[in-house]
N, C-alpha and C positions, 0 to 999 in steps of 0.2 A: 504494500500500500504506500502510495506517495505521501511524503510529509509536506509537500508544497500545496498551500491553500491560499485563498484570497482573504482580504481583511474582513469581508462580509461573512465568510465562513467562520473566521476566527471569532467574530462577535457573536455568532449563533451558539458558540460553545459556552458562553457565560450564561448561567441559569439564575433564576430568582434566588435570593438569599445566600449566594455564594460569597466566599471571601476571596478577593482578588488582590494580588500584589502587582505593583507597577514599578519598573526599574527606572533609573536615571538620576541625574544630579543637576538641578536647575534647568539649563537648556542643553545639557550634554547627555547623550545616550538615551534619548526619549523615544519610546515606541509610538510616535505620533500618529502614524497611519492606523495602528490598531486601536488607539483611543478615539480617533475620528470615526472608525467603523462602529465602535460600541455606542458612541453618542448618537450617531445616525440611526442605529437600530432602535435605541430607546425613544428617540423623537418620533419615529414612524410607528412603533408598536407598543410603547410603554412597557417594554420588557427588555432586559431583565430589571427587576426592581429589588429594593431592600438589600443592596450589596454592602458587605464590609470591605472597605478599601484600606490597603496598607501600602505605604511607601516610606523609604528611609529618609532621603533628603527632600528638599523642596523640588517640585517637579512642575515648572511652569515659567511663564514669561511676563506675569503681571497682567495678562490680558485674556486671550482665548485659548492659548495652546497648552500642551501638557495636561496636567490633571484638571485643568479648567474644563476640559471636555466632559468631565464627570459631574460638573456642577448643575445637573438637571434635577429639579426637585422630584423626589421619589426614587431616583436611581440609587442613591446611597443612603443607608440606614446608620452606618457607623464608620467613623474614620479614625485610623490609628497611624500616626506619622510623627515626624519631628518638626516640620515647618510647613506653613501654608501661606507665608508672606507673599508669595508670587502666584497664589491661587485665589484671586478675588471671588470667583464664582462659587467655589467651595466655602470660602471664608464667610460669604454672605449667609449661606445655609447654616454654618456653625453659629454665627452671631444670632441668627433668628431661631436657633434651637430646632431646626428641621432635621437635624441628624445629631447623634451623640459623638463628640470628638474627644480624643485622648492624645495629648502631646507628650511624646517620650524623647529623651535625649537621643540625638542622632547616632552616636556611637553605639548606644544600646540597641536601636532599631536594626543597625547593620549586623551587629553580633547576634541579635535575636534570630536572624535567618539561619545562622550556624546552629543555634540551639534547637530550632525546629527541625533542621535536617538531621541532627543527631539524636532526636527524640529525648532531649533534655527538658527538665521542668521549666527552664527559663534562663535568664541572664542574671547571675548573682554578682553584684558590684557595689562599690561605695559611691558611684556616680549618681548624683541627685540628692544625696543626704542634705537636709536642712534647706532644700529648695522646694518649689511648688510640686516637684515630682514625688517628694516624700509623703507617704500616706498620713503623716502627722500634720501636714499642711493640706494639700489638695489632691495628692495621689494621682497626678497627671490629668485630672479631669479638667477639660478646657471650657466646658459650658454647662448650663443647667441641665440640658438633656442627658449629659453624661452622669451628672450627680443623681438625677431622677432614676436612671437605669439601675442604680445600685450595683453595677458591675465594677469589680476591682481588678485593675491590670497590674498593680504593683503592691507588694507587701513588705513590711519591715521584718528583718530576720536578725537574730543575735547569735553570733558564733564566737565562742570563747571570749565572751565579754565585749565583743565589738559589733557595732551595728552595720548592717548591709541592707541593700534593697534587692528584692527578687522580682524582676519583671517577667511576667508569666508567658510561656509559649502558647501557641494555638496553631491548629492545622490551617494550611492555605490550599484552596481548591484549584486555583488557576493563576497564572501570571503572564504578564506581557513584559518581555525584555527586548533590548536592541543590540545587535552586533553589526559588524561591517560586512562580512562575507559569510554566507552559509553554503554548505554543500548539500547534495540531495539526501544525504543521510542525517542531516540536522546538525552536523558539526559546525560550531560557530567560531569565527575569528573576530578579534577586536582590533585588527591591525591599523585601522584608520580612526579609531576612537581616541579622543583626547583624555577621556576619563574611563577608568575601569571601576565602575561604581559597585554594583552588587549583582552582576549578571550570574556569576557562578553560584554564589550563595543562595540567590533567589531560586534559581533552577533546582538546586539540590533540595531546598526546603519544600518546594512544591512537589517535586518528584517523590520524595520520601513521605509526603503527606498523602500520596496516592492521587495527586492532582494532575493538571494538564499544563505543560510548559509550551508557550507559543513565543517564538522569536521573530521579530522583524529585522530584516537585513537589507543593506543597500543593493546587494547582488547575490544571486544564487549561481553556484558553479557545479561542475561535475564532481561526483564522489571521487576522492583520492587526489583532488587538486590542491587542497590545503596542506601546508607543512605541519608536521606534528607539533612543533613548538608554537605555532600560531593558533592552534585550537585551544581556546580558553574555556569553552563549554562543550563537552563531548555530546555527540548525537544520541547516546543512550538515554540522556535526560531530557532531550528536546522532542516533543511530540509533533509539533508542526512549525513550519517556517513560512513567512510571508515576505515577498519582495516588495519593499515599500516604494511608493511613488517618489520620484526624485524631489519634488517640492516639499515632501513631508518625511523624508528619510535623510536627515541632515546630521552632520557631525555635531553641530550646535546651533543655537538660535542666533548666534552673532555672525554667522557667515552663510552665504547662499548655498554652499555645499561642503567645501573641504579646505582646511588650511593645514598643510603638512607640518608647519612649525609648531602646531599645537599637539600633534601626536608623536613628535620626536623624530619624524622621518627626515626633516631638514632643519637647518638652523638659519635664522636671519640675523643681521647685525642689530644689536640692541639700540644702536644709534638711530635706527629706522623707526623706533617707537617715539611718537611725538610726546614731548614733555607736557606735564600738566600746566595749566595756567595758574598763576599765583592768586589763589583765593583762600577762603577759610578752610576748605578741604585740604589744600596743599600745605597750609600752615600746620594743621594737625599732623599731616604726614611727615613734615619736616621735623617737628618736635619729637615725634615718635622715632624717626630715623636717628636722632641723636643718642638714643638708648641702645642702638644695635652694637653687638659685639662680634668680633670675627669668630668663624667656625661655630656659629650658633645655629640651632634648628629653630626657625621662627615661623609661627603660625599667623596667618592674616585672616580676619573675619570679613564678612561682606560689608560693603558700604565704604565709609570714610577710612577704616583701617587699611583698605586696599591701597590708599595713597602712600602708606609707608613703603610698600613694595615698589611703587612707581618712582618715589624719590630715591630709593636705594639703587634702582636701575639708572636713573638720571645722574646720580653722583658716582657711579662706578663701583658700588659696594656689593652689587648682587652676586658677583662671583666669589665673594669672600664669606658669604653666609649661605645657608640653605633655606630658601623660602618654601613654605609648605601650606597646602590647602587641605582641608579635611576630606576632599574628594580623593586624595591620594597622590596628587601631582607634587613632585619635589624638584627644587632647583628652578632656574630660569626666572622669569618675571611674570607673576600671575596677571591674567586678564581681569578686567573689572566689569561692573554692571551685570548684565545678563551673561557675561562671559566668566563670572565667578565659578571657580572649579577648574578652569583651564589655565595653562601656563605656556607662555612663549618660550621655546627652547628648553623644555623640561629635561632634567638629567635622569629622572626615573619616574615611572608611573606605578604606584602601588594600588592595590585594591582598597576600597574604602574601609572594610572591617580591619584590614591589616594596619592601616595608619592609625586607627583608633586604639588598637592594642598598644601601639607605641605611645600615643597621647595619654591614655589612661594610666600608664605606668610611670608618668612623669618625664617622658622623653623630650618634651618641648622646653627649650631654654627660655623663650619669651613669646608671648602672644599679644596681638593687638586686636581688640574686639570692640564692638559698638556698645552703646548704652542709651536706652530710651528714657529711663528714670533712675535717679540715684538718691538714696536717702541719707540722713545725717550719719548713720553708722557705717555707710559705705556699701550697703546692699544695692544690687542692680537689678533692674527689670528690663528685659528685651522681648518678652514672650506674650504679654497681654496688656494693651494700653490703648487709650484714645478710641475705645469702642471697637478695637480690632483684636482678633486672636491670631497671633503670628506663630507661636511655638518657639522652642529654644534652638532648633537646629543642633549644631555641634557645640553650641556655646557652653553648656554645662560640663561636658567632658573636658573641654579645653580650659575653661576658666578655673575649674577645681584642681587641675593637675599640672598646669604650666608652672615653672619655677618663678617666673615673673609675669604679671598680667598688667597690661596697659589698656584701660578702657578709653577709646579714642573717638572723639566726635565733637561737633559744635556745642557750644555752651548752652544755646537755646535751640528750640525747634522752629521751623517755619522759614519763610522767605526773609532774607536779610541782605543788607548792602554794606560793604566794608571797603575802605580805602587802605591798601597795604603797600607802603612804599617808604623808602629811606629809613628802614629799620624800625618802623612803628606801625601800629594798628589803630585805625580810626574807624569807629563804629558809626556809620551814617544812619542806617535804619536797622533796628534790631528785630529778631524773630519774636513771635508772640508766645510760643510754647515754652513753658518752664520745665526743665529737666531735673533740677535739683529740688526734690519734693520732701515734705515731712513724712509722707507715707507712700508706699508703693502699692500698685494694684496687684502685683504678683512678684514673688522673689525668685529670680532666675540665678542670681549669684549671691551666696551667703558670705557676708563679711565675717561672721562668727566662725564659720568653717575655715575661711582663709587664715584668720588669726591663729586658730588652733593648729593649722598645718604649717605655719611659718612662711606663708607666701609673701612676696613683695608685690604690692598692688598700687598702681597709680591711675589717675583719672586725668587724661590730657584733653584740653580744649584749645581753641584758637586764642583764648584770652587769659586762661588760668590753668594751672596744674595743681592737682591735689594728690596727697599720699594717704593711704590707709594706715590708721593707727588703732590700737585697742580701744581708744576713746572716741573714735569716729574719724571723719576725713579732715585732713589738715591741708590748708592752702599754703603751698610752698613757692609758687611762681606766678607772676602776672605779666602780661604782655606790655612792652613799652608803648606808651601812648594811651593806655586805658586808665580809667579812674576806678580805684578799688571800690568805692562806695556806690557810685552811679552805675557802672558797667558790670559789676560782679555781685556784690552783696545785695543790692536792691533787686536783683533778678533771681534770687534764691528764696525758697520758702522757709529756710532756716539759716542761721549764721554758723558757718563752719569754724573749726579751730583755725587759727592763723599763726603761721610760723613767726617766731621772733626775728629771724633773719630772712624775711620774705625777699625773694630775689626777682630780678627781671629775666624774662625769657631771652634766649640768645637772639640778638638783633639780626643775625644773618638769616633767620627764619623769615624775616619780613622785608627782604630785598629781592627784587626781580632779577636774580642772577644765581648761578650755582653757588651752593654753600661752601664747596671745597672740602667735603667730608672725606676723612680717611681714618683708617684704624692705626 
């Protein structure tokens, strides 16, 4: 029997009430054609309905692509994932309580696939303690529908006097994954993929659950064509393959089809990467880059933290550190925006669960992450705020385990206008959203846990730098040109501790020329 089918035939295999897993990382490795087929079937027939959807990382473009195809009311009953910040159509259903949503740390979701494949009870880990994932707080429940369901996805376990969290396994009925080339026997190569996210683990979990594995590929070739070392998912686990349409079978959402410098097949001169313009984002990136140390493993989060990598590339430091994204890409210069997860000129591409093993064990020397809300004690929220459910992504795994953590972002939220020149910062029009709040809507980073584990934690903005202490956050630097009272303290819901030797930020940060950084 041939394993080659159409996307319409693939959609027919999804039945009411099934648990479906979807592979991919943001815009990389997305089985877009299969998701379109499933959406089209539901629109036409109102079937399948009441699905449980599982995915590890964010899967979307902030608009209509990726998991947004699943945002049809009635199609999904339950959602288990790490991040939906780029899935507004699903996000709307979560906020309106039209499905039950559970947000689990991304490293846990990727490792959960291994646990399911191995018929293990779940993932036992310290990751998530004292955050909203902890059942003593919210137990990963992202909305009222999840609370009302009374279903528990995580439990507190004590082993030899030490607390851990057990995230529970569950069988998966069917999955959609994406590869580059598939042969007639279902062997899958990822040779042109920029990210090796969770294809193997997802296929193994579904296969060992007795489910159906369907792979979308860019091209189908004759059996025996693929080299053994190129086969990353063997055909014995793949039930069906679909050759995707060219317009919806992409390497990523940031290119029309394929960029070989992202998959490591070629390298381009880094000088070809256009430098960032000097604005508040670049200021944050530059201040972060001052913290870089040679021979360090450095993780970059989505958003403004990406600017640290861009500055490192511009200043010629990228080849003296190893920049890392939780997608598994190592080395090179990470791409930003919808390209998060990919890297220009990668030195190595790990699988997502593998890189999280390294992260969880403390392998990151320093990490630069975003922050939506920060409270007086230094707790951080990035997962639920301003009427949105976003999820933690890999934030909890990374922030709890990196040796040094730098929360990097603008001091306020919203549109702002700033004049940055001659070594000074002049705030012309400020943002309206306050980030430094008395209370958080949700705890994604626990300052108490960080202090107990001896982490070094800083909060970097374009106008002020804070440091975590056991008594709360301490203001240690301000930008030249800003007024402490008017531009900083008046825009916080609380007064922070202020260092006796309060310093000015390096004026090179605020000049429209290279900083001349070196180790």
